[in-house]
PDB file of N, CA, C and O in Angstrom, chain B, residues numbered from 101:
ATOM      1  N   MET B 101       0.821  -1.203   0.000  1.00  0.00           N
ATOM      2  CA  MET B 101       0.000   0.000   0.000  1.00  0.00           C
ATOM      3  C   MET B 101       0.862   1.263   0.000  1.00  0.00           C
ATOM      4  O   MET B 101       0.495   2.263  -0.616  1.00  0.00           O
ATOM      5  N   THR B 102       1.978   1.222   0.671  1.00  0.00           N
ATOM      6  CA  THR B 102       2.867   2.385   0.710  1.00  0.00           C
ATOM      7  C   THR B 102       3.417   2.690  -0.676  1.00  0.00           C
ATOM      8  O   THR B 102       3.532   3.850  -1.072  1.00  0.00           O
ATOM      9  N   LYS B 103       3.758   1.626  -1.411  1.00  0.00           N
ATOM     10  CA  LYS B 103       4.285   1.821  -2.760  1.00  0.00           C
ATOM     11  C   LYS B 103       3.231   2.451  -3.659  1.00  0.00           C
ATOM     12  O   LYS B 103       3.545   3.353  -4.435  1.00  0.00           O
ATOM     13  N   GLU B 104       1.979   1.989  -3.568  1.00  0.00           N
ATOM     14  CA  GLU B 104       0.910   2.574  -4.372  1.00  0.00           C
ATOM     15  C   GLU B 104       0.672   4.027  -3.982  1.00  0.00           C
ATOM     16  O   GLU B 104       0.441   4.878  -4.842  1.00  0.00           O
ATOM     17  N   PHE B 105       0.729   4.308  -2.686  1.00  0.00           N
ATOM     18  CA  PHE B 105       0.534   5.684  -2.233  1.00  0.00           C
ATOM     19  C   PHE B 105       1.657   6.581  -2.738  1.00  0.00           C
ATOM     20  O   PHE B 105       1.420   7.713  -3.159  1.00  0.00           O
ATOM     21  N   GLY B 106       2.892   6.061  -2.691  1.00  0.00           N
ATOM     22  CA  GLY B 106       4.034   6.821  -3.200  1.00  0.00           C
ATOM     23  C   GLY B 106       3.894   7.083  -4.686  1.00  0.00           C
ATOM     24  O   GLY B 106       4.208   8.176  -5.156  1.00  0.00           O
ATOM     25  N   THR B 107       3.433   6.104  -5.422  1.00  0.00           N
ATOM     26  CA  THR B 107       3.242   6.262  -6.858  1.00  0.00           C
ATOM     27  C   THR B 107       2.147   7.288  -7.144  1.00  0.00           C
ATOM     28  O   THR B 107       2.289   8.126  -8.035  1.00  0.00           O
ATOM     29  N   ALA B 108       1.066   7.219  -6.390  1.00  0.00           N
ATOM     30  CA  ALA B 108      -0.016   8.192  -6.575  1.00  0.00           C
ATOM     31  C   ALA B 108       0.457   9.591  -6.195  1.00  0.00           C
ATOM     32  O   ALA B 108       0.128  10.568  -6.868  1.00  0.00           O
ATOM     33  N   ALA B 109       1.216   9.681  -5.132  1.00  0.00           N
ATOM     34  CA  ALA B 109       1.737  10.987  -4.710  1.00  0.00           C
ATOM     35  C   ALA B 109       2.707  11.539  -5.752  1.00  0.00           C
ATOM     36  O   ALA B 109       2.703  12.735  -6.045  1.00  0.00           O
ATOM     37  N   ASP B 110       3.538  10.656  -6.309  1.00  0.00           N
ATOM     38  CA  ASP B 110       4.466  11.104  -7.363  1.00  0.00           C
ATOM     39  C   ASP B 110       3.709  11.570  -8.595  1.00  0.00           C
ATOM     40  O   ASP B 110       4.062  12.576  -9.211  1.00  0.00           O
ATOM     41  N   ARG B 111       2.673  10.835  -8.947  1.00  0.00           N
ATOM     42  CA  ARG B 111       1.853  11.220 -10.095  1.00  0.00           C
ATOM     43  C   ARG B 111       1.185  12.571  -9.856  1.00  0.00           C
ATOM     44  O   ARG B 111       1.137  13.421 -10.746  1.00  0.00           O
ATOM     45  N   LEU B 112       0.676  12.752  -8.655  1.00  0.00           N
ATOM     46  CA  LEU B 112       0.041  14.016  -8.298  1.00  0.00           C
ATOM     47  C   LEU B 112       1.050  15.161  -8.335  1.00  0.00           C
ATOM     48  O   LEU B 112       0.740  16.263  -8.790  1.00  0.00           O
ATOM     49  N   LYS B 113       2.253  14.886  -7.853  1.00  0.00           N
ATOM     50  CA  LYS B 113       3.306  15.905  -7.860  1.00  0.00           C
ATOM     51  C   LYS B 113       3.661  16.306  -9.293  1.00  0.00           C
ATOM     52  O   LYS B 113       3.839  17.489  -9.586  1.00  0.00           O
ATOM     53  N   ARG B 114       3.763  15.308 -10.190  1.00  0.00           N
ATOM     54  CA  ARG B 114       4.066  15.608 -11.597  1.00  0.00           C
ATOM     55  C   ARG B 114       2.960  16.436 -12.241  1.00  0.00           C
ATOM     56  O   ARG B 114       3.231  17.374 -12.991  1.00  0.00           O
ATOM     57  N   GLU B 115       1.727  16.084 -11.945  1.00  0.00           N
ATOM     58  CA  GLU B 115       0.596  16.846 -12.497  1.00  0.00           C
ATOM     59  C   GLU B 115       0.586  18.276 -11.981  1.00  0.00           C
ATOM     60  O   GLU B 115       0.284  19.209 -12.725  1.00  0.00           O
ATOM     61  N   MET B 116       0.918  18.446 -10.702  1.00  0.00           N
ATOM     62  CA  MET B 116       0.998  19.801 -10.131  1.00  0.00           C
ATOM     63  C   MET B 116       2.094  20.616 -10.828  1.00  0.00           C
ATOM     64  O   MET B 116       1.904  21.793 -11.132  1.00  0.00           O
ATOM     65  N   HIS B 117       3.236  19.978 -11.075  1.00  0.00           N
ATOM     66  CA  HIS B 117       4.332  20.672 -11.771  1.00  0.00           C
ATOM     67  C   HIS B 117       3.914  21.053 -13.185  1.00  0.00           C
ATOM     68  O   HIS B 117       4.207  22.158 -13.642  1.00  0.00           O
ATOM     69  N   ARG B 118       3.238  20.154 -13.876  1.00  0.00           N
ATOM     70  CA  ARG B 118       2.761  20.463 -15.229  1.00  0.00           C
ATOM     71  C   ARG B 118       1.776  21.627 -15.212  1.00  0.00           C
ATOM     72  O   ARG B 118       1.831  22.521 -16.056  1.00  0.00           O
ATOM     73  N   ALA B 119       0.878  21.597 -14.237  1.00  0.00           N
ATOM     74  CA  ALA B 119      -0.111  22.678 -14.136  1.00  0.00           C
ATOM     75  C   ALA B 119       0.576  24.012 -13.856  1.00  0.00           C
ATOM     76  O   ALA B 119       0.220  25.029 -14.450  1.00  0.00           O
ATOM     77  N   LEU B 120       1.555  24.013 -12.958  1.00  0.00           N
ATOM     78  CA  LEU B 120       2.281  25.255 -12.665  1.00  0.00           C
ATOM     79  C   LEU B 120       3.084  25.729 -13.869  1.00  0.00           C
ATOM     80  O   LEU B 120       3.197  26.933 -14.097  1.00  0.00           O
ATOM     81  N   ASP B 121       3.640  24.805 -14.641  1.00  0.00           N
ATOM     82  CA  ASP B 121       4.358  25.195 -15.858  1.00  0.00           C
ATOM     83  C   ASP B 121       3.417  25.858 -16.856  1.00  0.00           C
ATOM     84  O   ASP B 121       3.786  26.842 -17.497  1.00  0.00           O
ATOM     85  N   ARG B 122       2.205  25.326 -16.992  1.00  0.00           N
ATOM     86  CA  ARG B 122       1.225  25.946 -17.894  1.00  0.00           C
ATOM     87  C   ARG B 122       0.832  27.335 -17.399  1.00  0.00           C
ATOM     88  O   ARG B 122       0.654  28.256 -18.197  1.00  0.00           O
ATOM     89  N   VAL B 123       0.698  27.484 -16.090  1.00  0.00           N
ATOM     90  CA  VAL B 123       0.368  28.796 -15.525  1.00  0.00           C
ATOM     91  C   VAL B 123       1.494  29.787 -15.809  1.00  0.00           C
ATOM     92  O   VAL B 123       1.234  30.940 -16.150  1.00  0.00           O
ATOM     93  N   ARG B 124       2.752  29.340 -15.669  1.00  0.00           N
ATOM     94  CA  ARG B 124       3.898  30.228 -15.959  1.00  0.00           C
ATOM     95  C   ARG B 124       3.886  30.670 -17.418  1.00  0.00           C
ATOM     96  O   ARG B 124       4.137  31.837 -17.718  1.00  0.00           O
ATOM     97  N   VAL B 125       3.595  29.746 -18.319  1.00  0.00           N
ATOM     98  CA  VAL B 125       3.542  30.081 -19.747  1.00  0.00           C
ATOM     99  C   VAL B 125       2.452  31.117 -20.001  1.00  0.00           C
ATOM    100  O   VAL B 125       2.667  32.088 -20.726  1.00  0.00           O
ATOM    101  N   GLU B 126       1.293  30.908 -19.407  1.00  0.00           N
ATOM    102  CA  GLU B 126       0.188  31.856 -19.595  1.00  0.00           C
ATOM    103  C   GLU B 126       0.500  33.209 -18.965  1.00  0.00           C
ATOM    104  O   GLU B 126       0.130  34.244 -19.519  1.00  0.00           O
ATOM    105  N   LEU B 127       1.172  33.220 -17.821  1.00  0.00           N
ATOM    106  CA  LEU B 127       1.552  34.498 -17.208  1.00  0.00           C
ATOM    107  C   LEU B 127       2.550  35.252 -18.078  1.00  0.00           C
ATOM    108  O   LEU B 127       2.467  36.474 -18.198  1.00  0.00           O
ATOM    109  N   ASN B 128       3.489  34.538 -18.684  1.00  0.00           N
ATOM    110  CA  ASN B 128       4.424  35.189 -19.608  1.00  0.00           C
ATOM    111  C   ASN B 128       3.679  35.772 -20.801  1.00  0.00           C
ATOM    112  O   ASN B 128       3.987  36.875 -21.254  1.00  0.00           O
ATOM    113  N   ARG B 129       2.711  35.039 -21.302  1.00  0.00           N
ATOM    114  CA  ARG B 129       1.903  35.521 -22.441  1.00  0.00           C
ATOM    115  C   ARG B 129       1.109  36.760 -22.044  1.00  0.00           C
ATOM    116  O   ARG B 129       1.043  37.729 -22.800  1.00  0.00           O
ATOM    117  N   ILE B 130       0.511  36.727 -20.865  1.00  0.00           N
ATOM    118  CA  ILE B 130      -0.256  37.884 -20.382  1.00  0.00           C
ATOM    119  C   ILE B 130       0.657  39.088 -20.216  1.00  0.00           C
ATOM    120  O   ILE B 130       0.273  40.209 -20.550  1.00  0.00           O
ATOM    121  N   GLU B 131       1.865  38.865 -19.703  1.00  0.00           N
ATOM    122  CA  GLU B 131       2.817  39.965 -19.532  1.00  0.00           C
ATOM    123  C   GLU B 131       3.184  40.579 -20.877  1.00  0.00           C
ATOM    124  O   GLU B 131       3.252  41.802 -21.001  1.00  0.00           O
ATOM    125  N   LEU B 132       3.417  39.751 -21.875  1.00  0.00           N
ATOM    126  CA  LEU B 132       3.753  40.244 -23.212  1.00  0.00           C
ATOM    127  C   LEU B 132       2.590  41.015 -23.825  1.00  0.00           C
ATOM    128  O   LEU B 132       2.788  42.087 -24.398  1.00  0.00           O
ATOM    129  N   LEU B 133       1.383  40.478 -23.708  1.00  0.00           N
ATOM    130  CA  LEU B 133       0.220  41.157 -24.269  1.00  0.00           C
ATOM    131  C   LEU B 133      -0.059  42.480 -23.563  1.00  0.00           C
ATOM    132  O   LEU B 133      -0.419  43.460 -24.215  1.00  0.00           O
ATOM    133  N   SER B 134       0.101  42.523 -22.258  1.00  0.00           N
ATOM    134  CA  SER B 134      -0.153  43.777 -21.542  1.00  0.00           C
ATOM    135  C   SER B 134       0.908  44.821 -21.881  1.00  0.00           C
ATOM    136  O   SER B 134       0.599  46.011 -21.941  1.00  0.00           O
ATOM    137  N   ALA B 135       2.146  44.397 -22.102  1.00  0.00           N
ATOM    138  CA  ALA B 135       3.185  45.345 -22.529  1.00  0.00           C
ATOM    139  C   ALA B 135       2.852  45.901 -23.912  1.00  0.00           C
ATOM    140  O   ALA B 135       3.059  47.086 -24.174  1.00  0.00           O
ATOM    141  N   GLY B 136       2.340  45.047 -24.791  1.00  0.00           N
ATOM    142  CA  GLY B 136       1.926  45.521 -26.119  1.00  0.00           C
ATOM    143  C   GLY B 136       0.790  46.514 -26.030  1.00  0.00           C
ATOM    144  O   GLY B 136       0.802  47.536 -26.717  1.00  0.00           O
ATOM    145  N   LEU B 137      -0.187  46.229 -25.198  1.00  0.00           N
ATOM    146  CA  LEU B 137      -1.306  47.164 -25.031  1.00  0.00           C
ATOM    147  C   LEU B 137      -0.835  48.493 -24.457  1.00  0.00           C
ATOM    148  O   LEU B 137      -1.312  49.553 -24.862  1.00  0.00           O
ATOM    149  N   ALA B 138       0.091  48.437 -23.523  1.00  0.00           N
ATOM    150  CA  ALA B 138       0.618  49.672 -22.933  1.00  0.00           C
ATOM    151  C   ALA B 138       1.360  50.493 -23.985  1.00  0.00           C
ATOM    152  O   ALA B 138       1.262  51.720 -24.000  1.00  0.00           O
ATOM    153  N   ALA B 139       2.103  49.817 -24.867  1.00  0.00           N
ATOM    154  CA  ALA B 139       2.844  50.530 -25.909  1.00  0.00           C
ATOM    155  C   ALA B 139       1.900  51.169 -26.912  1.00  0.00           C
ATOM    156  O   ALA B 139       2.150  52.285 -27.367  1.00  0.00           O
ATOM    157  N   PHE B 140       0.807  50.476 -27.270  1.00  0.00           N
ATOM    158  CA  PHE B 140      -0.145  51.036 -28.223  1.00  0.00           C
ATOM    159  C   PHE B 140      -0.990  52.135 -27.606  1.00  0.00           C
ATOM    160  O   PHE B 140      -1.616  52.907 -28.331  1.00  0.00           O
ATOM    161  N   GLY B 141      -1.021  52.221 -26.303  1.00  0.00           N
ATOM    162  CA  GLY B 141      -1.808  53.247 -25.632  1.00  0.00           C
ATOM    163  C   GLY B 141      -1.123  54.604 -25.615  1.00  0.00           C
ATOM    164  O   GLY B 141      -1.753  55.612 -25.297  1.00  0.00           O
ATOM    165  N   LYS B 142       0.155  54.641 -25.950  1.00  0.00           N
ATOM    166  CA  LYS B 142       0.912  55.894 -25.946  1.00  0.00           C
ATOM    167  C   LYS B 142       1.002  56.451 -27.362  1.00  0.00           C
ATOM    168  O   LYS B 142       1.008  55.685 -28.325  1.00  0.00           O
ATOM    169  N   PRO B 143       1.071  57.775 -27.500  1.00  0.00           N
ATOM    170  CA  PRO B 143       1.225  58.340 -28.850  1.00  0.00           C
ATOM    171  C   PRO B 143       2.607  58.013 -29.423  1.00  0.00           C
ATOM    172  O   PRO B 143       3.567  57.807 -28.680  1.00  0.00           O
ATOM    173  N   VAL B 144       2.687  57.969 -30.725  1.00  0.00           N
ATOM    174  CA  VAL B 144       3.952  57.695 -31.398  1.00  0.00           C
ATOM    175  C   VAL B 144       4.852  58.915 -31.247  1.00  0.00           C
ATOM    176  O   VAL B 144       4.430  60.028 -31.562  1.00  0.00           O
ATOM    177  N   PRO B 145       6.072  58.735 -30.777  1.00  0.00           N
ATOM    178  CA  PRO B 145       6.967  59.886 -30.615  1.00  0.00           C
ATOM    179  C   PRO B 145       7.409  60.435 -31.972  1.00  0.00           C
ATOM    180  O   PRO B 145       7.444  59.710 -32.966  1.00  0.00           O
ATOM    181  N   ASP B 146       7.744  61.722 -31.998  1.00  0.00           N
ATOM    182  CA  ASP B 146       8.271  62.326 -33.225  1.00  0.00           C
ATOM    183  C   ASP B 146       9.595  61.665 -33.569  1.00  0.00           C
ATOM    184  O   ASP B 146      10.369  61.287 -32.690  1.00  0.00           O
ATOM    185  N   TYR B 147       9.835  61.537 -34.860  1.00  0.00           N
ATOM    186  CA  TYR B 147      11.059  60.874 -35.303  1.00  0.00           C
ATOM    187  C   TYR B 147      11.707  61.715 -36.377  1.00  0.00           C
ATOM    188  O   TYR B 147      11.077  62.059 -37.377  1.00  0.00           O
ATOM    189  N   GLU B 148      12.943  62.039 -36.171  1.00  0.00           N
ATOM    190  CA  GLU B 148      13.730  62.760 -37.158  1.00  0.00           C
ATOM    191  C   GLU B 148      15.048  62.006 -37.295  1.00  0.00           C
ATOM    192  O   GLU B 148      15.868  62.019 -36.377  1.00  0.00           O
ATOM    193  N   PRO B 149      15.257  61.351 -38.431  1.00  0.00           N
ATOM    194  CA  PRO B 149      16.494  60.580 -38.577  1.00  0.00           C
ATOM    195  C   PRO B 149      17.721  61.485 -38.528  1.00  0.00           C
ATOM    196  O   PRO B 149      17.680  62.627 -38.985  1.00  0.00           O
ATOM    197  N   ALA B 150      18.790  60.974 -37.982  1.00  0.00           N
ATOM    198  CA  ALA B 150      20.028  61.753 -37.849  1.00  0.00           C
ATOM    199  C   ALA B 150      20.822  61.783 -39.145  1.00  0.00           C
ATOM    200  O   ALA B 150      21.741  62.593 -39.274  1.00  0.00           O
ATOM    201  N   PHE B 151      20.506  60.943 -40.092  1.00  0.00           N
ATOM    202  CA  PHE B 151      21.235  60.915 -41.355  1.00  0.00           C
ATOM    203  C   PHE B 151      20.253  60.653 -42.497  1.00  0.00           C
ATOM    204  O   PHE B 151      19.118  60.230 -42.274  1.00  0.00           O
ATOM    205  N   ARG B 152      20.704  60.907 -43.698  1.00  0.00           N
ATOM    206  CA  ARG B 152      19.868  60.712 -44.883  1.00  0.00           C
ATOM    207  C   ARG B 152      20.514  59.654 -45.772  1.00  0.00           C
ATOM    208  O   ARG B 152      21.731  59.652 -45.952  1.00  0.00           O
ATOM    209  N   HIS B 153      19.715  58.769 -46.318  1.00  0.00           N
ATOM    210  CA  HIS B 153      20.236  57.741 -47.209  1.00  0.00           C
ATOM    211  C   HIS B 153      20.318  58.227 -48.648  1.00  0.00           C
ATOM    212  O   HIS B 153      21.175  57.775 -49.408  1.00  0.00           O
ATOM    213  N   LEU B 154      19.446  59.131 -49.023  1.00  0.00           N
ATOM    214  CA  LEU B 154      19.403  59.591 -50.398  1.00  0.00           C
ATOM    215  C   LEU B 154      19.970  61.006 -50.499  1.00  0.00           C
ATOM    216  O   LEU B 154      19.811  61.825 -49.595  1.00  0.00           O
ATOM    217  N   HIS B 155      20.631  61.267 -51.617  1.00  0.00           N
ATOM    218  CA  HIS B 155      21.131  62.615 -51.861  1.00  0.00           C
ATOM    219  C   HIS B 155      19.966  63.499 -52.297  1.00  0.00           C
ATOM    220  O   HIS B 155      19.034  63.039 -52.956  1.00  0.00           O
ATOM    221  N   HIS B 156      20.032  64.739 -51.928  1.00  0.00           N
ATOM    222  CA  HIS B 156      18.984  65.680 -52.331  1.00  0.00           C
ATOM    223  C   HIS B 156      19.172  66.036 -53.800  1.00  0.00           C
ATOM    224  O   HIS B 156      20.274  66.389 -54.222  1.00  0.00           O
ATOM    225  N   VAL B 157      18.114  65.945 -54.566  1.00  0.00           N
ATOM    226  CA  VAL B 157      18.148  66.287 -55.981  1.00  0.00           C
ATOM    227  C   VAL B 157      17.913  67.787 -56.094  1.00  0.00           C
ATOM    228  O   VAL B 157      16.954  68.311 -55.526  1.00  0.00           O
ATOM    229  N   PRO B 158      18.780  68.479 -56.822  1.00  0.00           N
ATOM    230  CA  PRO B 158      18.578  69.928 -56.957  1.00  0.00           C
ATOM    231  C   PRO B 158      17.299  70.230 -57.738  1.00  0.00           C
ATOM    232  O   PRO B 158      16.889  69.451 -58.598  1.00  0.00           O
ATOM    233  N   ALA B 159      16.694  71.334 -57.438  1.00  0.00           N
ATOM    234  CA  ALA B 159      15.425  71.711 -58.063  1.00  0.00           C
ATOM    235  C   ALA B 159      15.656  72.565 -59.301  1.00  0.00           C
ATOM    236  O   ALA B 159      14.920  73.525 -59.530  1.00  0.00           O
ATOM    237  N   THR B 160      16.643  72.243 -60.090  1.00  0.00           N
ATOM    238  CA  THR B 160      16.901  72.990 -61.318  1.00  0.00           C
ATOM    239  C   THR B 160      16.450  72.160 -62.510  1.00  0.00           C
ATOM    240  O   THR B 160      16.398  70.932 -62.447  1.00  0.00           O
ATOM    241  N   ALA B 161      16.130  72.844 -63.582  1.00  0.00           N
ATOM    242  CA  ALA B 161      15.656  72.169 -64.799  1.00  0.00           C
ATOM    243  C   ALA B 161      16.717  72.331 -65.886  1.00  0.00           C
ATOM    244  O   ALA B 161      17.392  73.357 -65.971  1.00  0.00           O
ATOM    245  N   PHE B 162      16.846  71.309 -66.703  1.00  0.00           N
ATOM    246  CA  PHE B 162      17.771  71.336 -67.811  1.00  0.00           C
ATOM    247  C   PHE B 162      16.969  71.191 -69.108  1.00  0.00           C
ATOM    248  O   PHE B 162      15.990  70.447 -69.175  1.00  0.00           O
ATOM    249  N   GLU B 163      17.411  71.919 -70.130  1.00  0.00           N
ATOM    250  CA  GLU B 163      16.745  71.825 -71.419  1.00  0.00           C
ATOM    251  C   GLU B 163      17.488  70.820 -72.271  1.00  0.00           C
ATOM    252  O   GLU B 163      18.704  70.906 -72.444  1.00  0.00           O
ATOM    253  N   LEU B 164      16.730  69.853 -72.808  1.00  0.00           N
ATOM    254  CA  LEU B 164      17.360  68.853 -73.661  1.00  0.00           C
ATOM    255  C   LEU B 164      17.439  69.415 -75.082  1.00  0.00           C
ATOM    256  O   LEU B 164      16.453  69.943 -75.598  1.00  0.00           O
ATOM    257  N   LYS B 165      18.590  69.304 -75.701  1.00  0.00           N
ATOM    258  CA  LYS B 165      18.789  69.789 -77.062  1.00  0.00           C
ATOM    259  C   LYS B 165      18.965  68.613 -78.003  1.00  0.00           C
ATOM    260  O   LYS B 165      19.463  67.557 -77.614  1.00  0.00           O
ATOM    261  N   ASP B 166      18.542  68.815 -79.272  1.00  0.00           N
ATOM    262  CA  ASP B 166      18.690  67.766 -80.280  1.00  0.00           C
ATOM    263  C   ASP B 166      20.101  67.618 -80.743  1.00  0.00           C
ATOM    264  O   ASP B 166      20.387  66.774 -81.593  1.00  0.00           O
TER     265      ASP B 166
END
């Protein structure tokens, strides 16, 4: 009877660990989703890049000749 009780207790312990692992996964998911909601709740900050990738094209016109 002791062996059966130990086996049942071990099984119960494993199930408890599995349940707690699932809770941890869900808590991590909730934390990620709440951080996303908090980020979307704030206005987008102004952005001015410190450098330019493209050269500025001068606003002059050229006449094409034949």
